[in-house]
C-alpha positions as a Markdown table, in Angstrom:
| # | Residue | x | y | z |
|---|---|---|---|---|
| 1 | Met | 156.0 | 150.9 | 140.9 |
| 2 | Thr | 154.3 | 148.7 | 138.3 |
| 3 | Val | 150.9 | 149.1 | 136.7 |
| 4 | Asn | 149.7 | 146.5 | 139.2 |
| 5 | Gly | 151.2 | 148.3 | 142.2 |
| 6 | Ala | 154.5 | 148.4 | 144.1 |
| 7 | Leu | 156.9 | 145.5 | 143.8 |
| 8 | Pro | 160.2 | 144.9 | 145.7 |
| 9 | Ala | 163.1 | 145.9 | 143.5 |
| 10 | Gln | 164.7 | 142.5 | 143.9 |
| 11 | Lys | 161.6 | 141.0 | 142.3 |
| 12 | Leu | 162.0 | 142.8 | 138.9 |
| 13 | Gly | 164.4 | 140.3 | 137.4 |
| 14 | Lys | 165.7 | 140.7 | 133.9 |
| 15 | Thr | 164.4 | 144.1 | 132.8 |
| 16 | Leu | 164.0 | 146.0 | 129.6 |
| 17 | Pro | 164.1 | 149.7 | 130.8 |
| 18 | His | 163.0 | 151.4 | 127.6 |
| 19 | Glu | 160.4 | 149.9 | 125.2 |
| 20 | His | 157.0 | 150.7 | 123.7 |
| 21 | Leu | 153.8 | 148.6 | 123.2 |
| 22 | Leu | 151.7 | 151.4 | 121.6 |
| 23 | Val | 152.6 | 154.8 | 120.1 |
| 24 | Asp | 150.4 | 157.4 | 118.3 |
| 25 | Phe | 152.4 | 160.0 | 116.4 |
| 26 | Ile | 149.5 | 162.1 | 115.3 |
| 27 | Gly | 150.4 | 165.0 | 117.7 |
| 28 | Ala | 149.1 | 166.3 | 121.0 |
| 29 | Ala | 146.2 | 168.2 | 119.5 |
| 30 | Glu | 144.6 | 165.1 | 117.9 |
| 31 | Val | 145.8 | 162.2 | 120.0 |
| 32 | Ser | 142.9 | 160.1 | 121.5 |
| 33 | Pro | 142.1 | 156.5 | 122.6 |
| 34 | Asp | 139.3 | 156.7 | 120.1 |
| 35 | Arg | 141.9 | 156.5 | 117.3 |
| 36 | Tyr | 142.6 | 152.8 | 118.0 |
| 37 | Asp | 140.8 | 149.6 | 118.9 |
| 38 | Ala | 142.3 | 148.4 | 122.2 |
| 39 | Asp | 141.3 | 144.8 | 121.4 |
| 40 | Asp | 143.2 | 144.9 | 118.1 |
| 41 | Val | 146.3 | 146.4 | 119.8 |
| 42 | Phe | 146.1 | 143.5 | 122.3 |
| 43 | Arg | 145.8 | 140.8 | 119.7 |
| 44 | Gln | 148.7 | 142.2 | 117.6 |
| 45 | Val | 151.1 | 143.0 | 120.4 |
| 46 | Leu | 150.6 | 140.2 | 123.0 |
| 47 | Pro | 152.4 | 137.5 | 120.9 |
| 48 | Val | 155.4 | 139.9 | 120.7 |
| 49 | Leu | 155.4 | 140.5 | 124.4 |
| 50 | Thr | 155.0 | 136.8 | 125.1 |
| 51 | Glu | 158.0 | 136.1 | 122.9 |
| 52 | Ala | 160.0 | 138.5 | 125.0 |
| 53 | Lys | 158.8 | 136.8 | 128.2 |
| 54 | Glu | 160.0 | 133.4 | 126.8 |
| 55 | Ala | 163.3 | 134.9 | 125.9 |
| 56 | Gly | 163.9 | 136.0 | 129.5 |
| 57 | Cys | 162.2 | 139.4 | 130.0 |
| 58 | Glu | 160.5 | 139.7 | 133.5 |
| 59 | Thr | 160.0 | 143.5 | 133.7 |
| 60 | Phe | 159.1 | 145.8 | 130.8 |
| 61 | Val | 159.2 | 149.6 | 131.1 |
| 62 | Asp | 156.8 | 151.2 | 128.6 |
| 63 | Cys | 158.1 | 154.6 | 127.9 |
| 64 | Thr | 155.2 | 156.0 | 125.8 |
| 65 | Pro | 154.3 | 159.3 | 127.5 |
| 66 | Ala | 151.0 | 161.1 | 127.8 |
| 67 | Tyr | 149.9 | 162.7 | 124.5 |
| 68 | Leu | 151.8 | 160.0 | 122.5 |
| 69 | Gly | 149.5 | 157.1 | 123.2 |
| 70 | Arg | 150.0 | 156.2 | 126.9 |
| 71 | Asp | 147.2 | 153.8 | 127.9 |
| 72 | Pro | 147.7 | 152.6 | 131.5 |
| 73 | Lys | 144.6 | 150.3 | 131.5 |
| 74 | Leu | 145.8 | 148.6 | 128.3 |
| 75 | Leu | 149.3 | 148.1 | 129.9 |
| 76 | Gln | 147.6 | 146.5 | 132.9 |
| 77 | Arg | 145.8 | 144.1 | 130.6 |
| 78 | Phe | 149.1 | 143.2 | 128.9 |
| 79 | Ala | 150.8 | 142.6 | 132.3 |
| 80 | Lys | 148.0 | 140.3 | 133.4 |
| 81 | Ala | 148.0 | 138.3 | 130.2 |
| 82 | Ser | 151.7 | 138.0 | 129.8 |
| 83 | Gly | 152.9 | 137.7 | 133.3 |
| 84 | Val | 155.5 | 140.4 | 132.7 |
| 85 | His | 155.8 | 143.3 | 135.2 |
| 86 | Ile | 155.0 | 146.5 | 133.3 |
| 87 | Val | 156.0 | 150.0 | 134.3 |
| 88 | Thr | 154.4 | 153.2 | 132.9 |
| 89 | Asn | 155.3 | 156.9 | 133.3 |
| 90 | Thr | 154.3 | 160.4 | 134.0 |
| 91 | Gly | 155.8 | 163.5 | 132.3 |
| 92 | Tyr | 155.7 | 165.1 | 128.8 |
| 93 | Tyr | 157.7 | 164.6 | 125.6 |
| 94 | Gly | 159.1 | 167.9 | 124.4 |
| 95 | Ala | 161.3 | 166.7 | 121.5 |
| 96 | Val | 160.3 | 167.2 | 117.8 |
| 97 | Arg | 159.8 | 170.9 | 118.5 |
| 98 | Gly | 156.9 | 170.4 | 120.9 |
| 99 | Lys | 154.6 | 168.4 | 118.6 |
| 100 | Tyr | 153.6 | 166.1 | 121.4 |
| 101 | Leu | 153.2 | 168.8 | 124.1 |
| 102 | Pro | 149.7 | 169.9 | 125.1 |
| 103 | Arg | 149.1 | 173.6 | 124.9 |
| 104 | His | 149.2 | 174.0 | 128.7 |
| 105 | Ala | 152.8 | 172.8 | 128.7 |
| 106 | Phe | 153.8 | 176.0 | 127.0 |
| 107 | Asp | 151.7 | 178.3 | 129.2 |
| 108 | Glu | 152.1 | 176.8 | 132.7 |
| 109 | Thr | 155.1 | 177.1 | 135.0 |
| 110 | Ala | 157.5 | 174.3 | 135.9 |
| 111 | Asp | 155.8 | 174.1 | 139.3 |
| 112 | Gln | 152.4 | 173.7 | 137.7 |
| 113 | Leu | 153.6 | 171.0 | 135.4 |
| 114 | Ala | 155.3 | 169.2 | 138.3 |
| 115 | Ala | 152.1 | 169.4 | 140.3 |
| 116 | Arg | 150.2 | 167.7 | 137.5 |
| 117 | Trp | 152.7 | 164.8 | 137.4 |
| 118 | Thr | 153.0 | 164.6 | 141.1 |
| 119 | Lys | 149.2 | 164.2 | 141.3 |
| 120 | Glu | 149.4 | 161.2 | 139.0 |
| 121 | Trp | 151.8 | 159.6 | 141.5 |
| 122 | Ser | 149.6 | 160.4 | 144.5 |
| 123 | Asp | 146.1 | 159.8 | 143.0 |
| 124 | Gly | 146.8 | 157.6 | 139.9 |
| 125 | Ile | 146.6 | 158.4 | 136.2 |
| 126 | Gly | 143.2 | 159.8 | 135.4 |
| 127 | Asp | 140.5 | 157.6 | 136.9 |
| 128 | Thr | 142.6 | 154.4 | 136.5 |
| 129 | Gly | 144.2 | 154.3 | 140.0 |
| 130 | Ile | 147.4 | 153.2 | 138.1 |
| 131 | Lys | 150.5 | 155.0 | 139.3 |
| 132 | Pro | 153.6 | 155.8 | 137.2 |
| 133 | Gly | 156.9 | 154.2 | 137.9 |
| 134 | Leu | 159.1 | 156.9 | 136.4 |
| 135 | Ile | 159.1 | 160.4 | 134.9 |
| 136 | Lys | 159.5 | 160.3 | 131.1 |
| 137 | Ile | 160.5 | 163.6 | 129.3 |
| 138 | Gly | 161.9 | 164.4 | 126.0 |
| 139 | Val | 164.0 | 167.3 | 124.7 |
| 140 | Asp | 165.5 | 168.1 | 121.3 |
| 141 | Arg | 169.2 | 167.8 | 120.5 |
| 142 | Gly | 171.5 | 170.7 | 121.3 |
| 143 | Lys | 171.0 | 173.6 | 123.6 |
| 144 | Leu | 167.8 | 173.4 | 125.6 |
| 145 | Thr | 164.9 | 175.6 | 124.4 |
| 146 | Asp | 162.9 | 177.4 | 127.0 |
| 147 | Val | 160.1 | 174.8 | 127.1 |
| 148 | Asn | 162.6 | 172.0 | 127.2 |
| 149 | Arg | 164.4 | 173.6 | 130.1 |
| 150 | Lys | 161.0 | 174.0 | 131.9 |
| 151 | Leu | 160.3 | 170.3 | 131.4 |
| 152 | Ile | 163.5 | 169.2 | 133.1 |
| 153 | Gln | 162.9 | 171.7 | 135.9 |
| 154 | Ala | 159.4 | 170.3 | 136.3 |
| 155 | Ala | 160.8 | 166.7 | 136.3 |
| 156 | Ala | 163.3 | 167.6 | 138.9 |
| 157 | Arg | 160.6 | 169.1 | 141.2 |
| 158 | Cys | 158.4 | 166.2 | 140.6 |
| 159 | His | 161.3 | 163.8 | 141.6 |
| 160 | Leu | 161.8 | 165.7 | 144.8 |
| 161 | Lys | 158.1 | 165.2 | 145.7 |
| 162 | Thr | 157.8 | 161.6 | 144.5 |
| 163 | Gly | 161.2 | 159.9 | 144.3 |
| 164 | Leu | 160.5 | 158.8 | 140.7 |
| 165 | Thr | 163.5 | 158.5 | 138.4 |
| 166 | Ile | 163.7 | 160.8 | 135.4 |
| 167 | Ala | 164.2 | 159.2 | 132.0 |
| 168 | Ala | 165.1 | 161.9 | 129.5 |
| 169 | His | 165.0 | 161.4 | 125.7 |
| 170 | Ser | 168.1 | 163.4 | 124.8 |
| 171 | Gly | 170.1 | 162.1 | 121.9 |
| 172 | Asp | 173.2 | 164.2 | 122.2 |
| 173 | Gly | 175.8 | 165.1 | 124.8 |
| 174 | Ile | 175.1 | 168.9 | 124.7 |
| 175 | Ala | 171.5 | 168.4 | 125.8 |
| 176 | Ala | 172.5 | 165.8 | 128.3 |
| 177 | Met | 175.1 | 168.0 | 130.0 |
| 178 | Glu | 172.7 | 171.0 | 130.1 |
| 179 | Gln | 170.1 | 168.8 | 131.8 |
| 180 | Leu | 172.6 | 167.8 | 134.4 |
| 181 | Asp | 173.3 | 171.5 | 135.1 |
| 182 | Val | 169.6 | 172.1 | 135.5 |
| 183 | Leu | 169.3 | 169.2 | 137.9 |
| 184 | Ala | 172.1 | 170.6 | 140.0 |
| 185 | Glu | 170.4 | 173.9 | 140.1 |
| 186 | Glu | 167.2 | 172.1 | 141.3 |
| 187 | Gly | 169.1 | 170.1 | 143.9 |
| 188 | Val | 168.6 | 166.7 | 142.3 |
| 189 | Ser | 171.4 | 164.2 | 142.1 |
| 190 | Pro | 172.4 | 162.9 | 138.6 |
| 191 | Ser | 171.7 | 159.4 | 140.0 |
| 192 | Ala | 168.0 | 160.2 | 139.6 |
| 193 | Trp | 168.4 | 160.8 | 135.8 |
| 194 | Ile | 168.6 | 158.4 | 132.8 |
| 195 | Trp | 170.2 | 159.6 | 129.6 |
| 196 | Val | 167.9 | 157.9 | 127.1 |
| 197 | His | 169.3 | 157.1 | 123.6 |
| 198 | Ala | 172.8 | 157.8 | 124.8 |
| 199 | Gln | 174.1 | 155.5 | 122.0 |
| 200 | Thr | 173.3 | 158.2 | 119.4 |
| 201 | Glu | 176.1 | 160.4 | 120.8 |
| 202 | Phe | 179.4 | 159.5 | 119.2 |
| 203 | Asn | 181.7 | 161.4 | 121.6 |
| 204 | Ala | 182.3 | 158.9 | 124.4 |
| 205 | Gly | 183.7 | 161.7 | 126.5 |
| 206 | Phe | 180.1 | 162.8 | 127.2 |
| 207 | His | 179.2 | 159.3 | 128.3 |
| 208 | Lys | 182.1 | 159.2 | 130.7 |
| 209 | Arg | 181.4 | 162.6 | 132.2 |
| 210 | Ala | 177.7 | 161.8 | 132.8 |
| 211 | Ala | 178.5 | 158.4 | 134.3 |
| 212 | Lys | 181.2 | 159.8 | 136.5 |
| 213 | Ala | 178.7 | 162.3 | 137.8 |
| 214 | Gly | 176.4 | 159.4 | 138.7 |
| 215 | Ala | 173.9 | 159.5 | 135.9 |
| 216 | Trp | 172.5 | 156.4 | 134.1 |
| 217 | Ile | 173.7 | 155.8 | 130.6 |
| 218 | Glu | 171.0 | 154.1 | 128.6 |
| 219 | Leu | 172.1 | 152.3 | 125.4 |
| 220 | Asp | 168.6 | 151.4 | 124.0 |
| 221 | Gly | 169.0 | 151.1 | 120.2 |
| 222 | Leu | 169.1 | 147.3 | 120.0 |
| 223 | Arg | 166.0 | 147.4 | 117.7 |
| 224 | Asn | 167.1 | 144.8 | 115.2 |
| 225 | Ser | 169.8 | 142.2 | 114.7 |
| 226 | Arg | 172.0 | 144.3 | 112.3 |
| 227 | Lys | 175.6 | 143.6 | 113.1 |
| 228 | Ser | 176.4 | 147.3 | 113.1 |
| 229 | Ser | 173.9 | 147.9 | 115.9 |
| 230 | Leu | 175.4 | 145.1 | 118.0 |
| 231 | Glu | 178.9 | 146.3 | 117.4 |
| 232 | Arg | 178.0 | 149.9 | 118.3 |
| 233 | His | 176.4 | 148.9 | 121.6 |
| 234 | Leu | 179.2 | 146.4 | 122.4 |
| 235 | Gly | 181.8 | 149.1 | 121.8 |
| 236 | Leu | 180.1 | 151.5 | 124.1 |
| 237 | Val | 179.6 | 148.9 | 126.9 |
| 238 | Lys | 183.3 | 148.2 | 126.7 |
| 239 | Ile | 184.2 | 151.9 | 126.9 |
| 240 | Leu | 181.9 | 152.3 | 130.0 |
| 241 | Arg | 183.4 | 149.2 | 131.6 |
| 242 | Asp | 186.9 | 150.5 | 131.1 |
| 243 | Ala | 185.8 | 153.8 | 132.6 |
| 244 | Ser | 184.5 | 151.9 | 135.7 |
| 245 | Ala | 181.0 | 152.9 | 134.7 |
| 246 | Leu | 179.4 | 149.5 | 134.1 |
| 247 | Ser | 177.3 | 150.1 | 137.3 |
| 248 | Arg | 175.7 | 153.1 | 135.6 |
| 249 | Thr | 174.8 | 151.4 | 132.3 |
| 250 | Leu | 171.4 | 150.3 | 131.1 |
| 251 | Leu | 170.5 | 148.2 | 128.0 |
| 252 | Ser | 167.3 | 148.1 | 126.0 |
| 253 | His | 165.7 | 148.1 | 122.5 |
| 254 | Asp | 163.4 | 151.1 | 122.2 |
| 255 | Ser | 161.4 | 148.7 | 120.1 |
| 256 | Gly | 157.8 | 147.7 | 119.4 |
| 257 | Trp | 155.2 | 149.1 | 118.7 |
| 258 | Tyr | 151.6 | 149.2 | 117.5 |
| 259 | Asn | 151.7 | 152.3 | 115.4 |
| 260 | Val | 148.2 | 153.9 | 115.5 |
| 261 | Gly | 147.0 | 154.8 | 112.1 |
| 262 | Gln | 148.6 | 151.8 | 110.3 |
| 263 | Ala | 146.8 | 148.6 | 109.5 |
| 264 | Lys | 147.1 | 146.1 | 112.4 |
| 265 | Gly | 149.7 | 148.5 | 113.9 |
| 266 | Gly | 152.2 | 148.2 | 111.1 |
| 267 | Ala | 155.4 | 146.3 | 111.4 |
| 268 | Ile | 155.8 | 145.6 | 115.2 |
| 269 | Gly | 159.4 | 145.0 | 116.2 |
| 270 | Gly | 160.4 | 142.5 | 118.8 |
| 271 | Tyr | 162.1 | 142.7 | 122.2 |
| 272 | Thr | 164.4 | 139.7 | 122.0 |
| 273 | Val | 167.6 | 140.9 | 120.4 |
| 274 | Leu | 169.2 | 141.7 | 123.8 |
| 275 | Phe | 168.5 | 138.2 | 125.2 |
| 276 | Glu | 169.1 | 136.1 | 122.1 |
| 277 | Gln | 171.9 | 138.0 | 120.4 |
| 278 | Phe | 173.5 | 140.7 | 122.4 |
| 279 | Leu | 174.1 | 138.8 | 125.6 |
| 280 | Pro | 176.0 | 136.1 | 123.7 |
| 281 | Glu | 178.1 | 138.9 | 122.1 |
| 282 | Leu | 178.9 | 140.1 | 125.6 |
| 283 | Lys | 179.9 | 136.6 | 126.7 |
| 284 | Asp | 182.1 | 136.2 | 123.6 |
| 285 | Ala | 183.7 | 139.5 | 124.4 |
| 286 | Gly | 184.7 | 138.3 | 127.9 |
| 287 | Phe | 182.0 | 139.8 | 130.0 |
| 288 | Ser | 181.4 | 137.7 | 133.1 |
| 289 | Glu | 178.0 | 136.4 | 134.3 |
| 290 | Ala | 178.2 | 138.8 | 137.2 |
| 291 | Glu | 178.8 | 141.8 | 134.8 |
| 292 | Ile | 175.9 | 140.7 | 132.6 |
| 293 | Ser | 173.6 | 140.2 | 135.6 |
| 294 | Gln | 174.5 | 143.7 | 136.7 |
| 295 | Leu | 173.5 | 145.1 | 133.3 |
| 296 | Ile | 170.1 | 143.5 | 133.0 |
| 297 | Ile | 169.1 | 142.9 | 136.6 |
| 298 | Thr | 170.9 | 144.9 | 139.2 |
| 299 | Asn | 171.2 | 148.2 | 137.3 |
| 300 | Pro | 167.6 | 148.5 | 136.2 |
| 301 | Ala | 166.3 | 147.6 | 139.7 |
| 302 | Arg | 168.4 | 150.3 | 141.2 |
| 303 | Ala | 167.4 | 152.8 | 138.5 |
| 304 | Leu | 163.7 | 152.1 | 139.0 |
| 305 | Thr | 163.7 | 152.1 | 142.8 |
| 306 | Val | 161.6 | 154.9 | 144.1 |
| 307 | Gly | 163.4 | 157.3 | 146.4 |
| 308 | Val | 164.4 | 160.9 | 146.5 |
| 309 | Arg | 168.0 | 161.5 | 145.5 |
| 310 | Asn | 168.9 | 165.1 | 146.2 |
| 311 | Val | 172.0 | 167.2 | 146.5 |
| 312 | Val | 172.6 | 170.6 | 148.1 |
| 313 | Arg | 171.5 | 173.4 | 145.6 |
| 314 | Ala | 174.3 | 175.0 | 143.7 |
| 315 | Asp | 173.1 | 178.5 | 144.9 |
| 316 | Thr | 173.1 | 177.5 | 148.6 |
| 317 | Arg | 175.3 | 179.7 | 150.8 |
């Protein structure tokens, strides 16, 4: 599901599954479209998105959630001008100790939050008519707090109603494993869940466990051309291939973005390192064209395909 409507998965092409065009870090209590000039955002960011299109990007997943600067109409404008398919999201970001959570996220139940997100799928986001293409949540590192656990429960229940994949900001393996346990309790298959920022976990045992369970392992830190970044990602991709988990691996930059509050959006990073530098690294390391195609075309298309993926609840007798 793109900001311009449903699209056959095979039409997505080369996909960046985790990027940002605009982000506002002011906090949920103060965030507002009135804090930025949409025309200025468009002028500053369109050349960067166009550069990505020219490098090979055909589909771009904007993972900026509600209360952090999500702007579906602006994304639709970018899609029309660039020719890139753009996907937006529903869900809430609970990392950074809840700074980006609205007050009702603490007070409402998981079912109530799931109903809010499900309504965005059925009716569109606000009055835009634009539907989300995935559920984006965020949790802090380590053991899940009560509100973070509620977010993954809500995401699971929203998935069972909508079929939207859950992309979960969760930098370490402890948080990742706990989320998989919650999904099992809710009856949701790990194949409906993306471990966002998985490259920040240095114990590859967690990656192997999650991939073996069927989860998506997203290595999305290709934000610059530093050799250390390329080497880190290449090493993890090799580990996952050796573990027969290449079919569960996603690659992206987590780059951009127009930073609200800074002049002209600040220093906006690009979205081309994957295409111009990392793919050649993969080829030099012996990855076949078929394996590379799987990483940047086949896997993202499968991960973004809308469809309920459930399992029998752990407490079923």
